[in-house]
gemmi code that builds the backbone of each chain (N, CA, C; Angstrom):
import gemmi

chains = {
    "A": [
        ("MET", (0.848, -1.202, 0.000), (0.000, 0.000, 0.000), (0.876, 1.242, 0.000)),
        ("SER", (0.547, 2.185, -0.882), (1.335, 3.422, -0.917), (0.612, 4.528, -0.157)),
        ("ARG", (1.387, 5.479, 0.344), (0.827, 6.508, 1.205), (1.570, 7.813, 0.919)),
        ("ALA", (0.793, 8.905, 0.761), (1.446, 10.205, 0.536), (2.091, 10.669, 1.836)),
        ("GLN", (3.318, 11.142, 1.723), (4.023, 11.564, 2.924), (4.648, 12.940, 2.687)),
        ("LEU", (4.646, 13.749, 3.734), (5.216, 15.091, 3.627), (6.737, 15.002, 3.778)),
        ("GLU", (7.438, 15.679, 2.862), (8.896, 15.624, 2.903), (9.464, 17.030, 2.795)),
        ("LEU", (10.498, 17.285, 3.569), (11.157, 18.589, 3.533), (12.391, 18.483, 2.655)),
        ("HIS", (12.475, 19.394, 1.693), (13.631, 19.388, 0.793), (14.474, 20.640, 1.027)),
        ("ILE", (15.772, 20.466, 1.183), (16.673, 21.609, 1.371), (17.455, 21.822, 0.077)),
        ("ASP", (17.345, 23.008, -0.484), (18.113, 23.351, -1.686), (19.458, 23.925, -1.226)),
        ("PHE", (20.490, 23.083, -1.291), (21.783, 23.529, -0.755), (22.519, 24.500, -1.675)),
        ("THR", (21.979, 24.732, -2.876), (22.568, 25.801, -3.694), (22.130, 27.162, -3.159)),
        ("ARG", (21.056, 27.166, -2.364), (20.579, 28.427, -1.785), (20.934, 28.562, -0.310)),
        ("CYS", (20.953, 27.456, 0.406), (21.110, 27.471, 1.860), (22.413, 28.155, 2.265)),
        ("ASP", (22.307, 28.980, 3.325), (23.505, 29.647, 3.852), (23.728, 29.273, 5.314)),
        ("GLY", (22.937, 28.345, 5.812), (23.126, 27.885, 7.180), (22.851, 28.945, 8.236)),
        ("ARG", (21.805, 29.728, 8.047), (21.492, 30.773, 9.043), (20.887, 30.197, 10.321)),
        ("GLY", (20.381, 28.991, 10.259), (19.983, 28.312, 11.486), (18.548, 28.490, 11.943)),
        ("LEU", (17.697, 29.163, 11.141), (16.307, 29.325, 11.573), (15.559, 27.997, 11.543)),
        ("CYS", (15.788, 27.201, 10.494), (15.044, 25.936, 10.363), (15.434, 24.953, 11.463)),
        ("THR", (16.713, 24.966, 11.860), (17.124, 24.029, 12.910), (16.551, 24.442, 14.268)),
        ("GLU", (16.237, 25.733, 14.422), (15.571, 26.174, 15.661), (14.102, 25.764, 15.672)),
        ("ILE", (13.463, 25.890, 14.491), (12.024, 25.629, 14.413), (11.741, 24.128, 14.389)),
        ("LEU", (12.649, 23.354, 13.783), (12.425, 21.914, 13.646), (13.558, 21.093, 14.281)),
        ("PRO", (13.794, 21.272, 15.588), (14.894, 20.534, 16.223), (14.653, 19.023, 16.206)),
        ("GLU", (13.363, 18.622, 16.037), (13.049, 17.180, 16.012), (13.571, 16.531, 14.734)),
        ("LEU", (13.694, 17.359, 13.671), (14.046, 16.783, 12.365), (15.447, 17.156, 11.906)),
        ("LEU", (15.961, 18.299, 12.388), (17.207, 18.818, 11.839), (18.232, 19.109, 12.926)),
        ("VAL", (19.484, 18.881, 12.615), (20.593, 19.348, 13.466), (21.482, 20.240, 12.605)),
        ("ARG", (22.329, 21.021, 13.266), (23.256, 21.883, 12.534), (24.626, 21.232, 12.491)),
        ("ASP", (25.278, 21.294, 11.330), (26.642, 20.775, 11.297), (27.615, 21.866, 11.779)),
        ("ASP", (28.910, 21.550, 11.772), (29.888, 22.486, 12.332), (29.934, 23.818, 11.597)),
        ("TRP", (29.452, 23.829, 10.338), (29.474, 25.065, 9.549), (28.138, 25.790, 9.568)),
        ("GLY", (27.199, 25.267, 10.368), (25.907, 25.918, 10.516), (24.813, 25.372, 9.619)),
        ("TYR", (25.142, 24.496, 8.686), (24.137, 24.002, 7.735), (23.245, 22.931, 8.366)),
        ("PRO", (21.992, 22.877, 7.944), (21.069, 21.869, 8.503), (21.321, 20.485, 7.921)),
        ("VAL", (21.201, 19.485, 8.782), (21.352, 18.092, 8.369), (20.169, 17.318, 8.936)),
        ("GLY", (19.538, 16.497, 8.100), (18.409, 15.699, 8.568), (18.863, 14.669, 9.589)),
        ("ARG", (18.108, 14.535, 10.673), (18.484, 13.552, 11.708), (18.427, 12.143, 11.149)),
        ("GLY", (17.433, 11.932, 10.254), (17.271, 10.576, 9.728), (17.957, 10.364, 8.389)),
        ("GLY", (18.860, 11.242, 8.005), (19.526, 11.103, 6.712), (19.000, 12.084, 5.679)),
        ("ARG", (19.255, 11.805, 4.424), (18.957, 12.754, 3.354), (17.467, 13.039, 3.189)),
        ("ASP", (16.644, 11.999, 3.257), (15.193, 12.209, 3.115), (14.611, 12.624, 4.456)),
        ("ILE", (14.025, 13.823, 4.494), (13.494, 14.331, 5.757), (11.979, 14.202, 5.750)),
        ("HIS", (11.472, 13.146, 6.360), (10.029, 12.956, 6.441), (9.459, 13.813, 7.560)),
        ("VAL", (8.377, 14.503, 7.253), (7.744, 15.366, 8.244), (6.495, 14.678, 8.763)),
        ("PRO", (6.462, 14.291, 10.035), (5.242, 13.706, 10.583), (4.113, 14.737, 10.650)),
        ("ASP", (2.867, 14.283, 10.657), (1.717, 15.202, 10.617), (1.772, 16.266, 11.712)),
        ("GLY", (2.221, 15.864, 12.897), (2.270, 16.792, 14.023), (3.230, 17.948, 13.812)),
        ("LEU", (4.179, 17.796, 12.899), (5.172, 18.848, 12.667), (4.929, 19.599, 11.352)),
        ("ALA", (3.793, 19.294, 10.700), (3.530, 19.920, 9.402), (3.470, 21.445, 9.511)),
        ("GLY", (2.823, 21.942, 10.579), (2.713, 23.384, 10.770), (4.064, 24.032, 10.991)),
        ("ALA", (4.871, 23.414, 11.841), (6.207, 23.942, 12.120), (7.062, 23.914, 10.856)),
        ("ALA", (6.914, 22.841, 10.070), (7.693, 22.735, 8.837), (7.306, 23.846, 7.864)),
        ("GLN", (6.005, 24.156, 7.800), (5.558, 25.254, 6.926), (6.126, 26.587, 7.409)),
        ("ASP", (6.163, 26.783, 8.738), (6.776, 27.998, 9.303), (8.238, 28.105, 8.889)),
        ("ALA", (8.937, 26.978, 8.943), (10.353, 26.972, 8.571), (10.521, 27.369, 7.104)),
        ("VAL", (9.641, 26.837, 6.245), (9.685, 27.173, 4.816), (9.456, 28.677, 4.629)),
        ("ASP", (8.429, 29.202, 5.322), (8.078, 30.622, 5.153), (9.163, 31.548, 5.698)),
        ("LEU", (9.828, 31.125, 6.774), (10.779, 32.024, 7.434), (12.212, 31.881, 6.940)),
        ("CYS", (12.497, 30.879, 6.132), (13.867, 30.718, 5.651), (14.305, 31.992, 4.926)),
        ("PRO", (15.373, 32.648, 5.415), (15.749, 33.938, 4.823), (16.264, 33.796, 3.392)),
        ("LEU", (16.581, 32.588, 2.965), (17.094, 32.395, 1.602), (16.153, 31.574, 0.721)),
        ("GLN", (14.960, 31.320, 1.213), (13.962, 30.541, 0.466), (14.553, 29.224, -0.032)),
        ("ALA", (15.268, 28.551, 0.849), (15.972, 27.333, 0.445), (15.189, 26.069, 0.800)),
        ("LEU", (14.043, 26.209, 1.459), (13.288, 25.032, 1.888), (12.033, 24.851, 1.047)),
        ("MET", (11.655, 23.574, 0.872), (10.452, 23.255, 0.135), (9.772, 22.074, 0.802)),
        ("LEU", (8.436, 22.155, 0.921), (7.673, 21.027, 1.453), (6.965, 20.373, 0.285)),
        ("ARG", (7.027, 19.073, 0.205), (6.274, 18.425, -0.871), (5.748, 17.082, -0.411)),
        ("ARG", (4.686, 16.656, -1.098), (4.100, 15.348, -0.795), (4.690, 14.323, -1.737)),
        ("VAL", (5.235, 13.298, -1.182), (5.789, 12.252, -2.029), (5.049, 10.952, -1.748)),
        ("THR", (4.871, 10.169, -2.759), (4.216, 8.876, -2.601), (5.244, 7.783, -2.823)),
        ("ARG", (5.431, 7.021, -1.794), (6.380, 5.906, -1.918), (5.632, 4.605, -1.706)),
        ("SER", (5.922, 3.608, -2.508), (5.218, 2.331, -2.369), (5.932, 1.456, -1.349)),
    ],
    "B": [
        ("MET", (-7.556, 73.128, 16.274), (-7.629, 71.892, 15.493), (-6.447, 71.793, 14.536)),
        ("ASN", (-6.118, 72.926, 13.895), (-5.009, 72.932, 12.939), (-3.693, 72.544, 13.597)),
        ("GLU", (-3.545, 73.006, 14.841), (-2.296, 72.725, 15.551), (-2.118, 71.238, 15.814)),
        ("ILE", (-3.253, 70.541, 15.936), (-3.184, 69.115, 16.251), (-2.494, 68.349, 15.127)),
        ("PHE", (-2.879, 68.644, 13.874), (-2.262, 67.953, 12.734), (-0.760, 68.220, 12.682)),
        ("TRP", (-0.428, 69.479, 12.910), (0.986, 69.878, 12.863), (1.786, 69.158, 13.945)),
        ("ALA", (1.230, 69.177, 15.151), (1.916, 68.528, 16.275), (2.019, 67.021, 16.051)),
        ("PHE", (0.934, 66.425, 15.579), (0.948, 64.984, 15.368), (1.865, 64.607, 14.218)),
        ("GLY", (1.858, 65.432, 13.183), (2.751, 65.185, 12.049), (4.203, 65.166, 12.484)),
        ("ARG", (4.565, 66.110, 13.339), (5.930, 66.173, 13.852), (6.250, 64.972, 14.725)),
        ("ALA", (5.358, 64.720, 15.679), (5.614, 63.635, 16.640), (5.743, 62.281, 15.931)),
        ("SER", (4.849, 62.037, 14.961), (4.910, 60.739, 14.274), (6.175, 60.629, 13.422)),
        ("GLY", (6.655, 61.760, 12.914), (7.927, 61.749, 12.184), (9.082, 61.388, 13.100)),
        ("ILE", (9.080, 61.963, 14.292), (10.153, 61.685, 15.261), (10.128, 60.212, 15.669)),
        ("VAL", (8.917, 59.692, 15.923), (8.786, 58.275, 16.295), (9.252, 57.381, 15.137)),
        ("SER", (8.900, 57.771, 13.908), (9.300, 56.980, 12.733), (10.810, 56.830, 12.642)),
        ("LEU", (11.527, 57.919, 12.884), (12.995, 57.862, 12.790), (13.554, 56.812, 13.761)),
        ("GLY", (13.034, 56.832, 14.991), (13.494, 55.859, 15.988), (13.131, 54.432, 15.604)),
        ("LEU", (11.903, 54.248, 15.095), (11.462, 52.906, 14.736), (12.250, 52.371, 13.547)),
        ("PHE", (12.517, 53.217, 12.547), (13.285, 52.746, 11.395), (14.739, 52.453, 11.779)),
        ("THR", (15.235, 53.184, 12.766), (16.567, 52.857, 13.286), (16.563, 51.453, 13.888)),
        ("LEU", (15.523, 51.169, 14.681), (15.383, 49.846, 15.299), (15.229, 48.756, 14.237)),
        ("VAL", (14.431, 49.052, 13.193), (14.214, 48.088, 12.109), (15.534, 47.766, 11.414)),
        ("LEU", (16.323, 48.804, 11.145), (17.619, 48.613, 10.474), (18.537, 47.732, 11.320)),
        ("LEU", (18.581, 48.032, 12.630), (19.444, 47.247, 13.512), (18.984, 45.793, 13.600)),
        ("LEU", (17.664, 45.583, 13.693), (17.138, 44.209, 13.746), (17.426, 43.471, 12.448)),
        ("GLY", (17.389, 44.194, 11.322), (17.722, 43.587, 10.039), (19.177, 43.147, 10.005)),
        ("ILE", (20.049, 43.966, 10.559), (21.480, 43.623, 10.594), (21.713, 42.403, 11.483)),
        ("VAL", (21.067, 42.392, 12.661), (21.206, 41.227, 13.558), (20.679, 39.974, 12.858)),
        ("SER", (19.551, 40.122, 12.159), (18.941, 39.016, 11.445), (19.911, 38.451, 10.408)),
        ("ARG", (20.546, 39.339, 9.666), (21.487, 38.931, 8.618), (22.722, 38.227, 9.200)),
        ("SER", (23.086, 38.607, 10.418), (24.271, 37.991, 11.033), (24.023, 36.522, 11.358)),
        ("GLY", (22.742, 36.137, 11.436), (22.416, 34.761, 11.786), (22.552, 34.481, 13.264)),
        ("ARG", (22.725, 35.538, 14.060), (22.910, 35.334, 15.497), (21.607, 35.564, 16.239)),
        ("PRO", (21.355, 34.781, 17.293), (20.197, 35.081, 18.141), (20.515, 36.245, 19.078)),
        ("LEU", (19.489, 36.854, 19.655), (19.690, 37.870, 20.692), (19.412, 37.203, 22.037)),
        ("PRO", (19.876, 37.783, 23.129), (19.591, 37.179, 24.441), (18.082, 37.001, 24.646)),
        ("GLY", (17.649, 35.780, 24.850), (16.235, 35.497, 25.076), (15.397, 35.499, 23.816)),
        ("LEU", (16.028, 35.660, 22.644), (15.283, 35.776, 21.398), (15.949, 34.893, 20.336)),
        ("PRO", (15.322, 33.770, 19.993), (15.929, 32.914, 18.965), (15.950, 33.594, 17.593)),
        ("ARG", (16.671, 32.990, 16.661), (16.876, 33.611, 15.343), (15.576, 33.908, 14.620)),
        ("PHE", (14.633, 32.950, 14.669), (13.384, 33.195, 13.941), (12.586, 34.330, 14.584)),
        ("SER", (12.731, 34.518, 15.906), (12.043, 35.632, 16.562), (12.645, 36.971, 16.152)),
        ("VAL", (13.968, 37.003, 15.969), (14.611, 38.234, 15.506), (14.055, 38.605, 14.132)),
        ("ALA", (13.913, 37.579, 13.253), (13.372, 37.822, 11.915), (11.929, 38.330, 11.987)),
        ("LEU", (11.131, 37.710, 12.871), (9.730, 38.128, 12.994), (9.616, 39.520, 13.602)),
        ("LEU", (10.502, 39.812, 14.567), (10.491, 41.129, 15.203), (10.892, 42.205, 14.182)),
        ("HIS", (11.879, 41.870, 13.333), (12.293, 42.779, 12.261), (11.095, 43.099, 11.366)),
        ("ARG", (10.342, 42.067, 11.017), (9.183, 42.245, 10.146), (8.095, 43.073, 10.826)),
        ("SER", (7.730, 42.719, 12.054), (6.612, 43.425, 12.683), (6.988, 44.848, 13.066)),
        ("THR", (8.238, 45.060, 13.463), (8.653, 46.435, 13.775), (8.628, 47.298, 12.512)),
        ("SER", (8.993, 46.702, 11.369), (8.976, 47.485, 10.136), (7.555, 47.870, 9.759)),
        ("LEU", (6.592, 46.973, 10.011), (5.204, 47.325, 9.698), (4.688, 48.402, 10.652)),
        ("MET", (5.137, 48.354, 11.904), (4.739, 49.395, 12.860), (5.351, 50.736, 12.446)),
        ("ALA", (6.616, 50.699, 12.005), (7.260, 51.927, 11.542), (6.517, 52.487, 10.334)),
        ("LEU", (6.041, 51.591, 9.467), (5.271, 52.027, 8.295), (4.001, 52.753, 8.729)),
        ("VAL", (3.324, 52.226, 9.761), (2.098, 52.868, 10.255), (2.394, 54.303, 10.699)),
        ("PHE", (3.472, 54.482, 11.462), (3.810, 55.834, 11.923), (4.220, 56.730, 10.759)),
        ("LEU", (4.876, 56.149, 9.757), (5.275, 56.935, 8.598), (4.049, 57.390, 7.804)),
        ("VAL", (3.070, 56.491, 7.657), (1.841, 56.859, 6.939), (1.093, 57.937, 7.729)),
        ("LEU", (1.074, 57.815, 9.064), (0.437, 58.861, 9.887), (1.174, 60.192, 9.717)),
        ("HIS", (2.494, 60.130, 9.686), (3.333, 61.320, 9.516), (2.988, 62.031, 8.208)),
        ("VAL", (2.919, 61.270, 7.125), (2.649, 61.872, 5.810), (1.194, 62.348, 5.736)),
        ("SER", (0.256, 61.515, 6.215), (-1.152, 61.873, 6.028), (-1.588, 63.036, 6.913)),
        ("THR", (-1.056, 63.143, 8.121), (-1.452, 64.293, 8.946), (-0.911, 65.586, 8.342)),
        ("LEU", (0.258, 65.524, 7.711), (0.788, 66.739, 7.091), (0.068, 67.065, 5.779)),
        ("MET", (-0.642, 66.073, 5.229), (-1.506, 66.379, 4.082), (-2.748, 67.124, 4.542)),
        ("LEU", (-3.221, 66.804, 5.764), (-4.414, 67.463, 6.294), (-4.080, 68.825, 6.887)),
        ("ASP", (-2.810, 69.034, 7.217), (-2.421, 70.260, 7.891), (-2.452, 71.462, 6.933)),
        ("PRO", (-3.157, 72.524, 7.303), (-3.270, 73.675, 6.400), (-1.954, 74.445, 6.235)),
        ("HIS", (-1.017, 74.221, 7.141), (0.263, 74.925, 7.045), (1.211, 74.209, 6.074)),
        ("ALA", (1.338, 72.881, 6.222), (2.258, 72.116, 5.363), (1.697, 71.955, 3.952)),
        ("LYS", (0.367, 71.841, 3.849), (-0.317, 71.745, 2.544), (0.323, 70.724, 1.608)),
        ("LEU", (0.619, 69.553, 2.150), (1.222, 68.500, 1.339), (0.125, 67.836, 0.497)),
        ("SER", (0.347, 67.722, -0.804), (-0.625, 67.020, -1.649), (-0.170, 65.571, -1.823)),
        ("LEU", (-1.061, 64.759, -2.379), (-0.714, 63.352, -2.597), (0.485, 63.246, -3.541)),
        ("ALA", (0.504, 64.111, -4.557), (1.630, 64.106, -5.506), (2.934, 64.467, -4.799)),
        ("ASN", (2.884, 65.461, -3.894), (4.087, 65.855, -3.143), (4.619, 64.701, -2.302)),
        ("ALA", (3.671, 63.876, -1.810), (4.064, 62.784, -0.923), (4.731, 61.649, -1.689)),
        ("ILE", (4.529, 61.604, -2.998), (5.068, 60.498, -3.804), (6.207, 60.963, -4.709)),
        ("VAL", (6.043, 62.144, -5.319), (7.082, 62.657, -6.223), (8.013, 63.568, -5.433)),
        ("PRO", (9.299, 63.218, -5.332), (10.224, 64.009, -4.511), (10.440, 65.424, -5.045)),
        ("PHE", (10.751, 66.319, -4.134), (11.178, 67.701, -4.436), (10.098, 68.538, -5.126)),
        ("THR", (8.822, 68.217, -4.882), (7.751, 69.024, -5.475), (6.961, 69.804, -4.430)),
        ("ALA", (7.276, 69.621, -3.142), (6.499, 70.289, -2.088), (6.673, 71.808, -2.167)),
        ("GLY", (5.620, 72.518, -1.797), (5.667, 73.975, -1.847), (6.551, 74.567, -0.765)),
        ("TRP", (6.628, 73.852, 0.384), (7.379, 74.353, 1.527), (8.659, 73.541, 1.670)),
        ("ASN", (9.809, 74.209, 1.684), (11.090, 73.534, 1.926), (11.292, 72.316, 1.004)),
        ("PRO", (11.154, 72.519, -0.318), (11.059, 71.358, -1.227), (12.241, 70.389, -1.169)),
        ("PHE", (13.460, 70.901, -0.969), (14.605, 69.974, -0.962), (14.556, 69.016, 0.220)),
        ("TRP", (14.425, 69.579, 1.428), (14.479, 68.742, 2.632), (13.237, 67.883, 2.805)),
        ("VAL", (12.090, 68.402, 2.385), (10.883, 67.561, 2.392), (11.036, 66.454, 1.351)),
        ("GLY", (11.652, 66.805, 0.214), (11.856, 65.827, -0.865), (12.704, 64.639, -0.444)),
        ("LEU", (13.687, 64.879, 0.430), (14.499, 63.759, 0.933), (13.616, 62.764, 1.693)),
        ("GLY", (12.656, 63.308, 2.446), (11.702, 62.443, 3.150), (10.832, 61.680, 2.169)),
        ("THR", (10.461, 62.329, 1.066), (9.651, 61.662, 0.043), (10.421, 60.493, -0.582)),
        ("VAL", (11.712, 60.710, -0.825), (12.547, 59.619, -1.360), (12.536, 58.445, -0.374)),
        ("ALA", (12.727, 58.754, 0.914), (12.719, 57.702, 1.940), (11.370, 56.986, 1.963)),
        ("PHE", (10.283, 57.747, 1.859), (8.924, 57.175, 1.863), (8.747, 56.218, 0.682)),
        ("ASP", (9.171, 56.656, -0.508), (9.061, 55.798, -1.698), (9.869, 54.512, -1.526)),
        ("LEU", (11.065, 54.645, -0.956), (11.892, 53.449, -0.728), (11.223, 52.502, 0.267)),
        ("VAL", (10.590, 53.076, 1.306), (9.898, 52.237, 2.286), (8.764, 51.465, 1.617)),
        ("ILE", (8.007, 52.139, 0.751), (6.911, 51.451, 0.044), (7.486, 50.272, -0.763)),
        ("ALA", (8.587, 50.523, -1.491), (9.209, 49.456, -2.292), (9.682, 48.311, -1.396)),
        ("LEU", (10.273, 48.660, -0.243), (10.788, 47.640, 0.678), (9.659, 46.798, 1.267)),
        ("VAL", (8.564, 47.464, 1.639), (7.457, 46.734, 2.271), (6.765, 45.830, 1.245)),
        ("VAL", (6.504, 46.361, 0.052), (5.813, 45.565, -0.969), (6.648, 44.340, -1.347)),
        ("THR", (7.947, 44.540, -1.597), (8.782, 43.401, -1.978), (8.999, 42.454, -0.798)),
        ("GLY", (8.961, 43.007, 0.424), (9.088, 42.150, 1.602), (7.888, 41.237, 1.742)),
        ("LEU", (6.694, 41.798, 1.548), (5.475, 40.998, 1.689), (5.331, 39.996, 0.538)),
        ("LEU", (5.881, 40.318, -0.629), (5.751, 39.438, -1.790), (7.017, 38.597, -2.017)),
        ("ARG", (7.849, 38.482, -0.987), (9.145, 37.817, -1.131), (9.027, 36.431, -1.764)),
        ("GLN", (8.032, 35.655, -1.307), (7.892, 34.283, -1.824), (7.520, 34.276, -3.302)),
        ("ARG", (6.872, 35.343, -3.757), (6.397, 35.349, -5.147), (7.416, 35.919, -6.114)),
        ("ILE", (8.118, 36.994, -5.686), (9.025, 37.648, -6.635), (10.383, 36.957, -6.687)),
        ("GLY", (10.643, 36.071, -5.741), (11.916, 35.348, -5.758), (12.994, 36.062, -4.965)),
        ("GLN", (13.974, 35.283, -4.560), (15.000, 35.760, -3.649), (15.882, 36.852, -4.269)),
        ("ARG", (16.198, 36.692, -5.555), (17.132, 37.610, -6.198), (16.571, 39.043, -6.255)),
        ("ALA", (15.325, 39.171, -6.692), (14.692, 40.495, -6.791), (14.480, 41.083, -5.395)),
        ("PHE", (14.039, 40.223, -4.459), (13.826, 40.693, -3.086), (15.114, 41.276, -2.512)),
        ("ARG", (16.200, 40.530, -2.681), (17.473, 40.928, -2.091), (17.995, 42.224, -2.699)),
        ("ALA", (17.894, 42.331, -4.020), (18.374, 43.532, -4.712), (17.663, 44.766, -4.160)),
        ("ILE", (16.350, 44.656, -3.989), (15.595, 45.819, -3.508), (15.811, 46.025, -2.016)),
        ("HIS", (15.988, 44.930, -1.288), (16.148, 45.075, 0.160), (17.441, 45.810, 0.537)),
        ("TRP", (18.427, 45.788, -0.356), (19.651, 46.569, -0.101), (19.342, 48.055, 0.023)),
        ("CYS", (18.255, 48.507, -0.602), (17.857, 49.929, -0.546), (17.581, 50.393, 0.886)),
        ("ALA", (17.368, 49.440, 1.795), (17.127, 49.815, 3.189), (18.293, 50.652, 3.726)),
        ("TYR", (19.503, 50.299, 3.288), (20.666, 51.049, 3.754), (20.691, 52.464, 3.189)),
        ("ALA", (20.059, 52.666, 2.028), (19.969, 54.014, 1.458), (18.834, 54.796, 2.099)),
        ("MET", (17.758, 54.063, 2.459), (16.569, 54.735, 2.998), (16.885, 55.494, 4.288)),
        ("TRP", (17.662, 54.874, 5.158), (17.872, 55.486, 6.476), (18.558, 56.863, 6.396)),
        ("PRO", (19.663, 57.005, 5.648), (20.286, 58.336, 5.566), (19.357, 59.406, 4.981)),
        ("PHE", (18.504, 59.013, 4.027), (17.537, 59.980, 3.496), (16.599, 60.456, 4.602)),
        ("ALA", (16.089, 59.494, 5.392), (15.171, 59.837, 6.478), (15.864, 60.728, 7.516)),
        ("PHE", (17.102, 60.407, 7.804), (17.869, 61.163, 8.809), (18.106, 62.602, 8.339)),
        ("ALA", (18.542, 62.752, 7.078), (18.779, 64.098, 6.539), (17.480, 64.894, 6.498)),
        ("HIS", (16.392, 64.224, 6.157), (15.071, 64.877, 6.143), (14.687, 65.362, 7.543)),
        ("ALA", (14.949, 64.533, 8.548), (14.606, 64.907, 9.927), (15.393, 66.141, 10.367)),
        ("LEU", (16.681, 66.163, 10.036), (17.500, 67.304, 10.448), (17.197, 68.542, 9.603)),
        ("GLY", (16.894, 68.335, 8.326), (16.729, 69.466, 7.407), (15.369, 70.114, 7.459)),
        ("SER", (14.296, 69.324, 7.661), (12.974, 69.955, 7.666), (12.245, 69.808, 8.992)),
        ("GLY", (12.859, 69.129, 9.960), (12.212, 69.008, 11.269), (12.091, 70.360, 11.955)),
        ("THR", (10.900, 70.638, 12.475), (10.672, 71.913, 13.158), (11.488, 71.987, 14.440)),
        ("ASN", (11.761, 70.821, 15.007), (12.497, 70.778, 16.266), (13.997, 70.592, 16.055)),
        ("ALA", (14.439, 70.663, 14.789), (15.830, 70.310, 14.493), (16.847, 71.163, 15.255)),
        ("VAL", (16.452, 72.366, 15.658), (17.396, 73.210, 16.377), (17.442, 72.907, 17.870)),
        ("ASP", (16.447, 72.168, 18.356), (16.407, 71.875, 19.795), (17.472, 70.847, 20.171)),
        ("LEU", (18.016, 71.051, 21.350), (19.092, 70.166, 21.801), (18.617, 68.730, 21.969)),
        ("TRP", (17.405, 68.551, 22.545), (16.912, 67.186, 22.773), (16.736, 66.455, 21.452)),
        ("PHE", (16.297, 67.200, 20.408), (16.098, 66.551, 19.117), (17.434, 66.174, 18.488)),
        ("GLN", (18.407, 67.080, 18.608), (19.753, 66.802, 18.093), (20.324, 65.563, 18.766)),
        ("ALA", (20.152, 65.506, 20.097), (20.683, 64.359, 20.848), (20.016, 63.063, 20.388)),
        ("TYR", (18.689, 63.117, 20.199), (17.927, 61.944, 19.772), (18.355, 61.496, 18.376)),
        ("ALA", (18.379, 62.445, 17.426), (18.693, 62.102, 16.035), (20.123, 61.570, 15.906)),
        ("TRP", (21.072, 62.250, 16.558), (22.464, 61.801, 16.467), (22.686, 60.518, 17.259)),
        ("GLY", (21.872, 60.298, 18.288), (21.909, 59.015, 18.993), (21.515, 57.872, 18.067)),
        ("CYS", (20.433, 58.108, 17.294), (20.010, 57.117, 16.288), (21.119, 56.896, 15.265)),
        ("ALA", (21.746, 57.997, 14.815), (22.822, 57.900, 13.819), (23.994, 57.098, 14.373)),
        ("GLY", (24.298, 57.314, 15.656), (25.383, 56.567, 16.285), (25.103, 55.072, 16.284)),
        ("LEU", (23.850, 54.704, 16.624), (23.479, 53.284, 16.633), (23.596, 52.675, 15.240)),
        ("VAL", (23.148, 53.433, 14.227), (23.230, 52.941, 12.844), (24.702, 52.790, 12.430)),
        ("ALA", (25.532, 53.750, 12.836), (26.962, 53.669, 12.492), (27.607, 52.436, 13.122)),
        ("VAL", (27.253, 52.166, 14.388), (27.796, 50.976, 15.063), (27.328, 49.712, 14.343)),
        ("GLY", (26.026, 49.672, 14.000), (25.464, 48.512, 13.295), (26.131, 48.300, 11.948)),
        ("ALA", (26.307, 49.386, 11.189), (26.921, 49.287, 9.857), (28.380, 48.858, 9.980)),
        ("GLY", (29.082, 49.376, 10.989), (30.475, 48.987, 11.206), (30.592, 47.507, 11.514)),
        ("TRP", (29.668, 47.018, 12.341), (29.650, 45.590, 12.679), (29.349, 44.756, 11.436)),
        ("ARG", (28.396, 45.237, 10.629), (27.999, 44.535, 9.397), (29.199, 44.340, 8.464)),
        ("LEU", (30.107, 45.336, 8.461), (31.256, 45.285, 7.560), (32.450, 44.557, 8.161)),
        ("SER", (32.365, 44.175, 9.439), (33.525, 43.560, 10.079), (33.660, 42.087, 9.669)),
        ("ALA", (34.859, 41.553, 9.824), (35.179, 40.224, 9.290), (34.384, 39.109, 9.969)),
        ("ASN", (34.159, 39.221, 11.262), (33.480, 38.149, 11.980), (31.996, 38.426, 12.173)),
        ("PHE", (31.414, 39.153, 11.215), (30.013, 39.559, 11.331), (29.067, 38.359, 11.414)),
        ("ALA", (29.171, 37.448, 10.449), (28.245, 36.311, 10.426), (28.625, 35.297, 11.492)),
        ("GLU", (27.584, 34.668, 12.059), (27.810, 33.692, 13.117), (28.738, 32.577, 12.653)),
        ("THR", (28.624, 32.209, 11.366), (29.362, 31.060, 10.861), (30.672, 31.455, 10.167)),
        ("SER", (31.019, 32.745, 10.184), (32.179, 33.157, 9.381), (33.483, 32.537, 9.869)),
        ("ARG", (33.638, 32.393, 11.175), (34.876, 31.786, 11.704), (34.994, 30.334, 11.265)),
        ("ALA", (33.887, 29.592, 11.446), (33.906, 28.166, 11.109), (34.185, 27.964, 9.626)),
        ("ARG", (33.618, 28.828, 8.800), (33.753, 28.620, 7.356), (35.124, 29.035, 6.847)),
        ("LEU", (35.846, 29.796, 7.646), (37.221, 30.105, 7.272), (38.169, 29.014, 7.767)),
        ("GLY", (37.597, 27.957, 8.327), (38.408, 26.828, 8.752), (39.005, 26.979, 10.135)),
        ("ARG", (38.382, 27.822, 10.968), (38.910, 28.012, 12.327), (37.868, 27.630, 13.359)),
        ("ILE", (37.496, 26.384, 13.347), (36.481, 25.925, 14.300), (37.070, 25.916, 15.713)),
    ],
}
model = gemmi.Model(1)
for chain_id, residues in chains.items():
    chain = gemmi.Chain(chain_id)
    for i, (resn, *xyz) in enumerate(residues, 1):
        res = gemmi.Residue()
        res.name, res.seqid = resn, gemmi.SeqId(i, " ")
        for name, pos in zip(("N", "CA", "C"), xyz):
            atom = gemmi.Atom()
            atom.name, atom.element = name, gemmi.Element(name[0])
            atom.pos, atom.b_iso = gemmi.Position(*pos), 0.0
            res.add_atom(atom)
        chain.add_residue(res)
    model.add_chain(chain)
structure = gemmi.Structure()
structure.add_model(model)
structure.setup_entities()
């Protein structure tokens, strides 16, 4: 059975590691030594339903518009 | 009644200068990527945004009360097209330039997600030009410009902006600049 899932995408050509997203989504992201966000669970950052609002805030507040939320369907 | 518009026009102009000084400083802190004591990074960004909208409200009050004032006789065209005012056209015109820049900054700020980062950023640099125009306008056409308290207030704001701009230009301005130069 396939299920649509919310995923956070970081565009690293835009990201400058200002750290707003790691403050808003500490459950999903950590900062590396240079300030850039890294997904706790690896490259694919799945956003659970309870964090959808916070993830949208992170997208809206990113000073470099480097974040994107999208629904992906994986089988 | 006439005196009320004049007095309010002046007072709201004075408040605007202070608020735009605060907005500029919050913008610089925001750009540094550093939090403030008790204020995380995203709060600094939100405070920058809401303070700028509050400053806009006082600026609109400043312009509109002087349009109603029978002494200043500012028309809508004077408020938008610089250097056309009947009274003190040069110094009032500097304020008009600042007002036009604020409108551009607010519109592009609110439409940031739609116009894209590149256009937003290019126009947002104008914030650094807007402040000196507002400051020169305050000193040049302010009725209180000769008063000591006003001089102290205006130059106090200028001092804060100078400190902020100096910090902005310094090598370790960004929170991550040390780490990215390889000195963790």
